[in-house]
C-alpha positions as a Python dict, from the first residue, in 0.01 Angstrom:
ca = {
    (1, 'X'): (0, 0, 0),
    (2, 'X'): (-213, 150, -300),
    (3, 'X'): (-271, -63, -591),
    (4, 'X'): (-470, 100, -875),
    (5, 'X'): (-607, 148, -1241),
    (6, 'X'): (-600, 522, -1361),
    (7, 'X'): (-858, 673, -1596),
    (8, 'X'): (-570, 598, -1873),
    (9, 'X'): (-592, 238, -1803),
    (10, 'X'): (-243, 236, -1622),
    (11, 'X'): (-165, -6, -1326),
    (12, 'X'): (-23, 154, -1039),
    (13, 'X'): (140, -66, -773),
    (14, 'X'): (380, 41, -472),
    (15, 'X'): (583, -274, -484),
    (16, 'X'): (580, -313, -855),
    (17, 'X'): (957, -288, -879),
    (18, 'X'): (990, -577, -627),
    (19, 'X'): (681, -770, -722),
    (20, 'X'): (809, -1136, -804),
    (21, 'X'): (674, -1464, -793),
    (22, 'X'): (753, -1809, -886),
    (23, 'X'): (651, -1860, -1250),
    (24, 'X'): (413, -2172, -1313),
    (25, 'X'): (608, -2214, -1670),
    (26, 'X'): (955, -2199, -1593),
    (27, 'X'): (963, -2255, -1197),
    (28, 'X'): (1205, -1969, -1177),
    (29, 'X'): (1132, -1689, -915),
    (30, 'X'): (1118, -1401, -1113),
    (31, 'X'): (989, -1041, -1144),
    (32, 'X'): (697, -996, -1349),
    (33, 'X'): (597, -708, -1577),
    (34, 'X'): (225, -595, -1651),
    (35, 'X'): (149, -626, -2009),
    (36, 'X'): (-224, -636, -2034),
    (37, 'X'): (-457, -427, -1813),
    (38, 'X'): (-824, -392, -1875),
    (39, 'X'): (-946, -32, -1976),
    (40, 'X'): (-1084, 204, -1726),
    (41, 'X'): (-1398, 298, -1907),
    (42, 'X'): (-1469, -57, -1930),
    (43, 'X'): (-1426, -137, -1585),
    (44, 'X'): (-1652, 137, -1457),
    (45, 'X'): (-1923, 51, -1740),
    (46, 'X'): (-1898, -324, -1601),
    (47, 'X'): (-1826, -245, -1216),
    (48, 'X'): (-1689, -623, -1197),
    (49, 'X'): (-1588, -779, -813),
    (50, 'X'): (-1242, -921, -972),
    (51, 'X'): (-994, -759, -1239),
    (52, 'X'): (-762, -969, -1427),
    (53, 'X'): (-443, -854, -1545),
    (54, 'X'): (-199, -1034, -1743),
    (55, 'X'): (194, -1007, -1670),
    (56, 'X'): (489, -1147, -1843),
    (57, 'X'): (773, -1366, -1682),
    (58, 'X'): (1083, -1142, -1685),
    (59, 'X'): (1270, -1510, -1684),
    (60, 'X'): (1111, -1660, -1977),
    (61, 'X'): (842, -1439, -2113),
    (62, 'X'): (545, -1653, -2071),
    (63, 'X'): (234, -1480, -1972),
    (64, 'X'): (124, -1479, -1626),
    (65, 'X'): (-247, -1414, -1516),
    (66, 'X'): (-326, -1270, -1190),
    (67, 'X'): (-672, -1164, -1055),
    (68, 'X'): (-722, -860, -810),
    (69, 'X'): (-1034, -771, -626),
    (70, 'X'): (-1211, -435, -674),
    (71, 'X'): (-1190, -238, -355),
    (72, 'X'): (-1375, 89, -515),
    (73, 'X'): (-1457, 271, -794),
    (74, 'X'): (-1369, 644, -800),
    (75, 'X'): (-1391, 920, -1048),
    (76, 'X'): (-1050, 860, -1209),
    (77, 'X'): (-940, 539, -1045),
    (78, 'X'): (-1032, 190, -967),
    (79, 'X'): (-909, 69, -640),
    (80, 'X'): (-755, -275, -618),
    (81, 'X'): (-663, -488, -314),
    (82, 'X'): (-354, -577, -250),
    (83, 'X'): (-364, -946, -233),
    (84, 'X'): (-415, -1105, -580),
    (85, 'X'): (-476, -1470, -672),
    (86, 'X'): (-272, -1641, -924),
    (87, 'X'): (-477, -1812, -1179),
    (88, 'X'): (-210, -2037, -1272),
    (89, 'X'): (10, -2188, -998),
    (90, 'X'): (322, -2376, -1030),
    (91, 'X'): (327, -2737, -975),
    (92, 'X'): (413, -2856, -650),
    (93, 'X'): (752, -3086, -654),
    (94, 'X'): (792, -3395, -446),
    (95, 'X'): (995, -3708, -487),
    (96, 'X'): (747, -3974, -531),
    (97, 'X'): (1037, -4240, -610),
    (98, 'X'): (973, -4417, -297),
    (99, 'X'): (589, -4389, -206),
    (100, 'X'): (394, -4681, -264),
    (101, 'X'): (207, -4681, -610),
    (102, 'X'): (-138, -4630, -468),
    (103, 'X'): (-34, -4348, -249),
    (104, 'X'): (191, -4219, -536),
    (105, 'X'): (-119, -4187, -775),
    (106, 'X'): (-355, -4015, -509),
    (107, 'X'): (-88, -3761, -390),
    (108, 'X'): (-38, -3669, -762),
    (109, 'X'): (-378, -3597, -800),
    (110, 'X'): (-407, -3425, -435),
    (111, 'X'): (-129, -3182, -572),
    (112, 'X'): (-283, -3109, -913),
    (113, 'X'): (-601, -3007, -729),
    (114, 'X'): (-383, -2790, -505),
    (115, 'X'): (-232, -2605, -816),
    (116, 'X'): (-560, -2555, -951),
    (117, 'X'): (-675, -2380, -614),
    (118, 'X'): (-948, -2638, -606),
    (119, 'X'): (-895, -2641, -199),
    (120, 'X'): (-1178, -2870, -84),
    (121, 'X'): (-1113, -3129, -350),
    (122, 'X'): (-723, -3116, -218),
    (123, 'X'): (-857, -3171, 131),
    (124, 'X'): (-1041, -3482, 11),
    (125, 'X'): (-749, -3630, -175),
    (126, 'X'): (-499, -3566, 110),
    (127, 'X'): (-733, -3740, 359),
    (128, 'X'): (-764, -4051, 50),
    (129, 'X'): (-362, -4032, 21),
    (130, 'X'): (-345, -4073, 395),
    (131, 'X'): (-572, -4341, 428),
    (132, 'X'): (-380, -4525, 162),
    (133, 'X'): (-56, -4486, 354),
    (134, 'X'): (-218, -4616, 670),
    (135, 'X'): (-353, -4917, 514),
    (136, 'X'): (35, -4955, 381),
    (137, 'X'): (194, -4906, 723),
    (138, 'X'): (-28, -5064, 940),
    (139, 'X'): (-173, -4950, 1275),
    (140, 'X'): (199, -4879, 1435),
    (141, 'X'): (278, -4674, 1128),
    (142, 'X'): (-49, -4465, 1164),
    (143, 'X'): (47, -4400, 1522),
    (144, 'X'): (406, -4285, 1419),
    (145, 'X'): (232, -4036, 1171),
    (146, 'X'): (32, -3910, 1439),
    (147, 'X'): (371, -3826, 1663),
    (148, 'X'): (506, -3708, 1372),
    (149, 'X'): (235, -3451, 1301),
    (150, 'X'): (256, -3358, 1649),
    (151, 'X'): (625, -3290, 1620),
    (152, 'X'): (555, -3076, 1301),
    (153, 'X'): (297, -2863, 1509),
    (154, 'X'): (565, -2772, 1728),
    (155, 'X'): (822, -2732, 1500),
    (156, 'X'): (607, -2510, 1279),
    (157, 'X'): (433, -2352, 1578),
    (158, 'X'): (91, -2430, 1437),
    (159, 'X'): (-208, -2268, 1630),
    (160, 'X'): (-475, -2488, 1796),
    (161, 'X'): (-737, -2403, 1541),
    (162, 'X'): (-503, -2513, 1219),
    (163, 'X'): (-387, -2787, 1393),
    (164, 'X'): (-714, -2944, 1480),
    (165, 'X'): (-823, -2837, 1103),
    (166, 'X'): (-504, -3053, 944),
    (167, 'X'): (-571, -3336, 1200),
    (168, 'X'): (-948, -3378, 1105),
    (169, 'X'): (-819, -3390, 715),
    (170, 'X'): (-542, -3625, 794),
    (171, 'X'): (-667, -3885, 1030),
    (172, 'X'): (-1054, -3841, 932),
    (173, 'X'): (-1212, -4144, 762),
    (174, 'X'): (-1475, -4149, 456),
    (175, 'X'): (-1593, -4459, 612),
    (176, 'X'): (-1739, -4252, 914),
    (177, 'X'): (-2113, -4182, 927),
    (178, 'X'): (-2100, -3805, 898),
    (179, 'X'): (-1711, -3771, 764),
    (180, 'X'): (-1659, -3388, 812),
    (181, 'X'): (-1377, -3175, 628),
    (182, 'X'): (-1283, -2842, 712),
    (183, 'X'): (-1351, -2552, 447),
    (184, 'X'): (-1008, -2460, 311),
    (185, 'X'): (-881, -2125, 219),
    (186, 'X'): (-575, -2054, 62),
    (187, 'X'): (-390, -2010, 371),
    (188, 'X'): (-502, -2326, 543),
    (189, 'X'): (-457, -2529, 200),
    (190, 'X'): (-98, -2408, 206),
    (191, 'X'): (-20, -2531, 581),
    (192, 'X'): (-180, -2851, 446),
    (193, 'X'): (2, -2916, 132),
    (194, 'X'): (325, -2875, 342),
    (195, 'X'): (245, -3108, 629),
    (196, 'X'): (116, -3370, 393),
    (197, 'X'): (434, -3340, 200),
    (198, 'X'): (663, -3354, 529),
    (199, 'X'): (462, -3652, 669),
    (200, 'X'): (508, -3860, 349),
    (201, 'X'): (882, -3751, 330),
    (202, 'X'): (922, -3880, 673),
    (203, 'X'): (772, -4207, 660),
    (204, 'X'): (864, -4287, 292),
    (205, 'X'): (1131, -4075, 118),
    (206, 'X'): (1370, -4034, 378),
    (207, 'X'): (1356, -4416, 458),
    (208, 'X'): (1387, -4479, 110),
    (209, 'X'): (1694, -4280, 66),
    (210, 'X'): (1878, -4402, 371),
    (211, 'X'): (1832, -4753, 274),
    (212, 'X'): (1918, -4674, -80),
    (213, 'X'): (2254, -4515, 56),
    (214, 'X'): (2329, -4821, 322),
    (215, 'X'): (2289, -5047, 5),
    (216, 'X'): (2566, -4855, -179),
    (217, 'X'): (2779, -4831, 135),
    (218, 'X'): (2788, -5197, 145),
    (219, 'X'): (2847, -5224, -225),
    (220, 'X'): (3140, -4994, -229),
    (221, 'X'): (3263, -5142, 116),
    (222, 'X'): (3256, -5533, -58),
    (223, 'X'): (3415, -5379, -370),
    (224, 'X'): (3721, -5262, -153),
    (225, 'X'): (3743, -5585, 11),
    (226, 'X'): (3758, -5764, -305),
    (227, 'X'): (4003, -5574, -450),
    (228, 'X'): (4227, -5562, -133),
    (229, 'X'): (4202, -5954, -110),
    (230, 'X'): (4518, -6148, -239),
    (231, 'X'): (4513, -6325, -605),
    (232, 'X'): (4479, -6713, -536),
    (233, 'X'): (4753, -6904, -682),
    (234, 'X'): (4695, -7158, -961),
    (235, 'X'): (4897, -7434, -1023),
    (236, 'X'): (4907, -7592, -1371),
    (237, 'X'): (4954, -7982, -1395),
}
């Protein structure tokens, strides 16, 4: 797959017709169209390591900024790497309703770090989030989360190095004399965000929704019983 800017300043992308991503503004998976590309002469003069391109979301028309690595400067083209990075990421969605307040605050900040591609800060906030959850759940709850993490490993077929890094983040402690966190890249951060969301969902959200559903069932059952009960006769003196 070839991605390059020609001598006329036009961007060529083999997958341009199918290039789509989730817009950080409207949250819709949409095709994007390039609208601002740096000039060829300026690129050759400054020879940057990365090139920024402005796209337009075809769904909401908002600007989307992508950054491409430069592979080579040729006589009549600038070769770009096929893998781009999003300068603005869409906000991660999660149901915070059933989370304890301290866990919610920390996880919201963790997701902000992830959306801003601050992956190592994201790892630190994920660790703090899970520490707050463990304090709330107690030792038996922590053991249950460990079992759930092993279930996630099996379901997602995580390789051993990835699983070990995820486990170091989630079950590590900042109170250790020498706390260690793996250095996260885009791929490992993506795995960590999905694993952490799944663990919190299983511990808090699923439980909260089930309890709420059961309460509603009991409420409607009680209402049905009251409606079916025969009216009491009252005698007037």
